[in-house]
C-alpha positions in Angstrom: -84.3 17.1 198.2 -85.5 14.8 200.9 -88.9 14.5 199.2 -87.2 12.3 196.6 -86.5 9.7 199.3 -90.2 9.8 200.1 -91.1 9.4 196.5 -88.8 6.4 196.2 -90.5 4.9 199.3 -93.9 5.4 197.6 -92.7 3.8 194.4 -91.3 0.8 196.3 -94.5 0.2 198.1 -96.6 0.5 194.9 -94.4 -1.8 192.8 -94.2 -4.4 195.5 -97.9 -4.5 196.1 -98.8 -4.5 192.4 -96.4 -7.4 191.8 -98.0 -9.3 194.7 -101.5 -8.7 193.3 -100.5 -9.8 189.8 -98.8 -12.9 191.1 -101.9 -13.8 193.1 -104.1 -13.3 190.1 -101.9 -15.4 187.9 -101.9 -18.2 190.5 -105.7 -18.0 190.9 -106.1 -18.3 187.1 -104.0 -21.5 187.2 -105.7 -22.9 190.4 -109.2 -22.9 188.9 -109.7 -26.1 187.0 -111.0 -25.7 183.4 -114.7 -26.8 183.1 -115.0 -30.1 181.2 -116.7 -28.5 178.2 -114.5 -25.4 178.2 -117.4 -23.2 179.1 -119.4 -23.5 182.4 -118.7 -27.0 183.6 -121.7 -28.5 181.8 -124.1 -26.1 183.6 -126.7 -23.9 182.1 -128.0 -20.8 184.0 -131.3 -22.6 184.6 -129.5 -25.6 186.1 -128.0 -23.7 189.0 -130.1 -24.1 192.1 -130.7 -21.2 194.4 -128.0 -22.3 196.9 -125.4 -22.6 194.2 -126.3 -19.2 192.8 -126.1 -17.7 196.3 -122.7 -19.2 197.0 -121.2 -18.0 193.6 -122.7 -14.5 194.0 -122.1 -13.9 197.7 -120.4 -16.9 199.4 -121.4 -18.7 202.6 -123.2 -15.7 204.2 -125.4 -15.3 201.1 -126.3 -19.0 201.3 -127.4 -18.7 205.0 -129.4 -15.6 204.2 -131.2 -17.3 201.3 -132.0 -20.3 203.5 -133.5 -18.0 206.2 -135.6 -16.1 203.7 -136.7 -19.3 201.9 -137.9 -20.7 205.2 -139.7 -17.5 206.1 -141.4 -17.4 202.6 -142.6 -21.0 203.2 -144.0 -19.9 206.6 -141.7 -22.4 208.4 -139.8 -19.6 210.1 -140.6 -16.1 211.4 -138.1 -13.3 211.0 -138.9 -10.4 213.3 -137.8 -6.8 212.5 -136.2 -6.8 216.0 -133.6 -9.4 214.7 -134.9 -12.7 216.0 -135.8 -15.9 214.2 -138.5 -18.2 215.5 -139.3 -21.7 214.3 -142.8 -22.5 213.0 -142.2 -25.8 211.3 -139.2 -27.8 212.9 -138.8 -30.1 209.9 -135.9 -29.2 207.6 -136.2 -30.0 203.9 -132.5 -30.0 203.0 -129.1 -29.9 204.8 -129.0 -26.1 204.8 -132.4 -25.9 206.5 -131.2 -28.5 209.0 -128.3 -26.3 209.8 -130.6 -23.3 210.4 -132.8 -25.4 212.7 -129.8 -26.7 214.6 -128.6 -23.1 215.1 -132.0 -22.1 216.5 -131.5 -24.7 219.2 -134.1 -26.6 221.4 -136.0 -23.3 222.2 -136.6 -22.7 218.5 -135.6 -19.1 218.8 -132.3 -17.2 218.4 -130.9 -13.9 217.0 -130.8 -13.8 213.2 -127.1 -12.8 213.3 -126.2 -15.9 215.3 -128.2 -18.3 213.2 -126.8 -16.8 210.0 -123.2 -17.2 211.2 -123.7 -20.8 212.3 -125.5 -21.7 209.1 -122.7 -20.1 207.0 -120.1 -22.3 208.8 -122.1 -25.5 208.5 -120.7 -28.6 206.7 -123.5 -28.3 204.1 -121.9 -25.1 202.8 -118.5 -26.7 202.6 -119.9 -29.5 200.6 -121.6 -27.0 198.3 -118.3 -25.1 197.9 -116.4 -28.3 197.1 -118.9 -29.3 194.5 -118.7 -25.9 192.8 -114.9 -25.9 193.0 -114.7 -29.3 191.4 -117.0 -28.1 188.6 -114.7 -25.1 187.9 -117.4 -22.6 188.9 -116.0 -21.3 192.2 -112.6 -19.9 193.1 -110.7 -22.2 195.6 -110.3 -20.6 199.0 -106.5 -20.3 198.8 -106.7 -18.4 195.4 -109.5 -16.2 196.7 -107.6 -15.3 199.8 -104.4 -14.6 197.9 -106.1 -12.2 195.5 -108.0 -10.4 198.3 -104.6 -10.0 200.1 -103.1 -8.5 197.0 -105.9 -6.0 196.6 -105.5 -5.0 200.3 -101.8 -4.5 199.7 -102.4 -2.2 196.8 -104.9 -0.2 198.7 -102.4 0.2 201.5 -99.8 1.3 199.0 -102.1 3.9 197.6 -102.6 5.2 201.1 -98.8 5.2 201.6 -98.4 7.4 198.4 -100.9 9.9 199.7 -99.2 10.0 203.1 -95.7 10.5 201.7 -97.0 13.1 199.3 -98.4 15.1 202.2 -95.2 14.6 204.1 -93.2 15.9 201.1 -95.3 19.0 200.9 -94.8 19.7 204.5 -91.0 19.7 204.2 -89.1 23.0 204.0 -89.0 24.4 200.4 -85.9 23.4 198.5 -86.6 25.3 195.3 -88.9 22.6 193.8 -92.4 23.8 193.0 -95.2 22.0 194.9 -96.9 21.3 191.6 -93.9 19.5 190.4 -93.7 17.4 193.6 -97.4 16.5 193.3 -96.9 15.5 189.7 -94.1 13.1 190.7 -96.3 11.5 193.4 -99.3 11.3 191.1 -97.5 8.7 189.0 -97.3 5.9 191.6 -100.7 6.8 192.8 -102.1 6.4 189.3 -100.4 3.1 189.0 -101.9 1.8 192.2 -105.4 3.0 191.3 -105.1 1.6 187.8 -104.1 -1.8 189.3 -107.1 -1.7 191.6 -109.3 -0.9 188.6 -108.0 -3.8 186.6 -108.4 -6.1 189.6 -112.0 -4.9 189.9 -113.0 -5.4 186.3 -110.8 -8.4 185.5 -110.5 -10.4 188.7 -113.9 -9.6 190.2 -116.2 -8.7 187.3 -119.2 -10.1 189.0 -118.4 -11.9 192.2 -115.3 -12.6 194.3 -116.5 -16.2 194.9 -117.1 -17.3 191.3 -114.5 -18.3 188.7 -114.8 -16.8 185.2 -117.0 -19.7 184.2 -119.2 -19.2 187.3 -119.4 -15.4 186.6 -120.7 -16.0 183.1 -123.4 -18.2 184.5 -124.4 -15.6 187.1 -124.5 -12.9 184.4 -126.7 -15.0 182.2 -129.0 -16.0 185.1 -129.3 -12.4 186.2 -130.3 -11.5 182.7 -132.8 -14.3 182.3 -134.3 -14.6 185.8 -133.0 -11.8 188.0 -136.3 -10.0 188.2 -138.6 -13.0 187.9 -138.4 -14.4 191.4 -137.6 -12.6 194.7 -135.5 -15.4 196.1 -133.4 -15.5 192.8 -132.9 -11.8 193.2 -131.7 -12.3 196.8 -129.4 -15.1 195.7 -127.8 -12.8 193.0 -127.8 -9.4 194.7 -128.3 -10.0 198.5 -130.8 -8.8 201.0 -130.7 -5.2 199.8 -133.2 -6.1 197.1 -135.9 -7.1 199.7 -139.0 -5.0 199.2 -140.4 -5.7 202.7 -138.9 -3.2 205.2 -139.5 -5.6 208.1 -137.5 -8.4 206.5 -134.7 -5.9 205.6 -134.6 -4.8 209.2 -134.5 -8.4 210.4 -131.6 -9.3 208.1 -129.7 -6.1 208.7 -129.2 -7.0 212.4 -125.5 -7.5 213.1 -124.4 -6.0 209.7 -123.8 -2.4 210.5 -124.2 -1.8 214.2 -127.5 -3.6 214.4 -128.4 -5.2 217.7 -131.1 -7.4 219.1 -133.1 -7.1 222.3 -132.5 -9.1 225.5 -134.1 -12.4 226.3 -137.8 -12.8 225.7 -140.1 -13.5 222.7 -139.5 -10.8 220.0 -142.2 -9.1 218.0 -143.3 -10.9 214.9 -143.0 -9.2 211.6 
């Protein structure tokens, strides 16, 4: 019954990965400081600015995307469907816009993917993250990375269960019915999938960047203002909510195989 050894291997992988995820989740819950008022750190949904909302809902990348779209909406930046950004007004109104203008360089033109990456790494985003961490609205980076690593480990364990189950079915028959073998392997697989489901709905009910207090604010803001303003919708849900196909094309560059043309002035949207 060599398949039993494969089953034990599958169980070992699942139990170890689930224990890692549970430990990371427990550490994350302790690492997040409790908001001063026991609720949302003294914040109300309408007190979150758009940059704070974008960070809590989607992290640094979402902040950079929001900045680009805000500047485009104010006609201070052109975003071409070919994936290039061009400066119209070189005066930034806040540190995030200064980061975008710096990324565009002296020529005032650069690929959206490069500008977005540079703006997401800027000091202004780190200051924003530190402020939200201190308010108890965002998960600290170490806690976030630990939980994400635990989730990846459980996913790998689920794949291991499937692989060992296939290997067990390929072994010469030893008198044990295949249905029985599959039933035994289904148990560690169900444990892994159940652990992932719990992580999805308990650890990441709304956003992987926001603490439970921050998530409550996002849910309330989405309910109150999510449809009222296009930029608020982008901050909460990302660029997929954009109604303009040209803007969606511009922001999609570099996300899923998108590319940009060679040197030269791009088409304007």
